[in-house]
C-alpha positions as CSV (number, residue, x, y, z in Angstrom):
1,Q,150.5,59.8,120.5
2,V,151.2,61.2,124.0
3,H,148.6,62.6,126.4
4,L,149.4,64.7,129.4
5,V,147.3,65.4,132.5
6,E,148.4,68.1,134.9
7,S,147.3,68.7,138.5
8,G,148.3,70.6,141.6
9,G,147.8,74.2,140.7
10,G,146.0,76.7,143.0
11,M,146.3,79.9,145.0
12,V,148.7,80.4,147.9
13,Q,150.0,83.4,149.8
14,P,153.5,84.6,149.0
15,G,156.1,82.3,150.6
16,G,153.8,79.3,150.3
17,S,154.4,76.1,148.4
18,L,152.7,74.0,145.7
19,R,153.5,70.8,143.9
20,L,152.6,70.3,140.3
21,S,152.3,66.9,138.7
22,C,152.1,65.8,135.1
23,A,151.3,62.3,134.1
24,A,152.0,61.1,130.6
25,S,150.2,58.3,128.8
26,G,150.1,56.8,125.4
27,S,153.1,56.1,123.2
28,M,156.0,56.3,125.6
29,S,158.8,54.7,123.6
30,R,160.2,58.0,122.3
31,L,159.7,60.1,125.4
32,N,162.9,61.6,126.7
33,T,162.7,65.1,128.2
34,M,159.9,66.3,130.5
35,A,159.6,70.0,131.3
36,W,157.6,72.7,132.8
37,Y,156.9,76.1,131.1
38,R,154.9,79.0,132.4
39,Q,153.1,81.9,130.8
40,A,152.0,85.0,132.7
41,P,149.4,87.4,131.3
42,G,150.9,89.5,128.5
43,K,154.2,87.6,128.5
44,Q,155.8,84.9,126.4
45,R,155.8,81.3,127.5
46,E,159.1,80.6,129.3
47,L,161.0,77.4,130.3
48,V,161.0,76.9,134.1
49,A,162.7,73.6,134.4
50,R,163.4,70.4,132.5
51,I,164.6,66.9,133.3
52,E,166.1,64.3,131.0
53,S,165.3,60.6,131.2
54,G,168.6,60.0,132.9
55,G,168.0,62.6,135.6
56,S,169.9,65.6,134.3
57,T,168.1,68.8,135.1
58,Y,168.0,72.5,134.2
59,V,166.3,75.1,136.3
60,A,165.8,78.7,135.2
61,D,167.7,81.3,137.2
62,S,164.5,83.0,138.2
63,V,163.4,80.0,140.3
64,K,166.7,78.3,141.1
65,G,166.9,77.5,144.8
66,R,163.1,77.6,145.2
67,F,161.7,75.1,142.5
68,T,162.8,71.5,142.1
69,I,161.9,69.3,139.2
70,S,161.8,65.5,139.5
71,R,160.3,62.5,137.6
72,D,159.2,59.0,138.3
73,N,160.0,57.1,135.1
74,A,158.0,54.1,136.2
75,K,154.9,56.3,136.4
76,N,155.8,58.5,133.4
77,T,155.2,61.5,135.7
78,V,157.1,64.7,136.2
79,Y,156.8,66.9,139.3
80,L,157.5,70.5,140.1
81,Q,157.9,71.4,143.8
82,M,157.6,75.1,144.2
83,N,158.6,76.7,147.5
84,S,158.9,80.3,148.6
85,L,156.4,81.3,145.9
86,K,156.5,85.0,144.8
87,P,153.8,87.1,143.2
88,E,155.9,87.1,140.0
89,D,155.6,83.3,139.8
90,T,151.9,83.7,139.1
91,A,151.2,82.2,135.7
92,V,149.6,79.2,133.9
93,Y,152.1,76.3,134.1
94,Y,152.3,73.9,131.2
95,C,153.9,70.5,131.1
96,N,155.8,69.5,127.9
97,V,157.5,66.3,126.7
98,E,160.1,65.8,124.0
99,D,161.5,62.9,122.2
100,V,165.2,62.0,122.0
101,W,165.7,64.4,119.0
102,G,164.2,67.4,121.0
103,R,160.9,67.4,119.1
104,S,157.8,68.3,121.2
105,L,155.5,65.4,121.6
106,A,152.7,67.0,123.6
107,W,151.6,69.9,125.8
108,G,149.5,69.7,128.9
109,Q,146.3,71.7,129.3
110,G,147.9,74.1,131.7
111,T,147.3,74.7,135.4
112,Q,146.9,78.1,137.1
113,V,149.4,79.0,139.9
114,T,148.7,82.2,141.8
115,A,150.8,83.6,144.6
116,S,148.9,86.5,146.1
117,S,148.0,87.9,149.5
């Protein structure tokens, strides 16, 4: 079983930056993809960015050029550096990990990110 602990959310003014972290623990042998999703009030959860164990990344068009995903395999931790935050980035951000077959292993508890003046 995999357990995820997220940190780093908060409130910033538009244009500000935040860095989210998600540390995984437990059974790591099948862990492959680590990803960040977000869900704004009244909207569906959407994929923000994902990173494979080998380092390949995907970043959603809505955040491309502003958000960067990275991971430290030695620490089983994934990061999301968010720059130039916009009010529309306001949401609860969730960490997710998948195994090599694309099956979800665990979700984080969620961390609130708010960009507001």
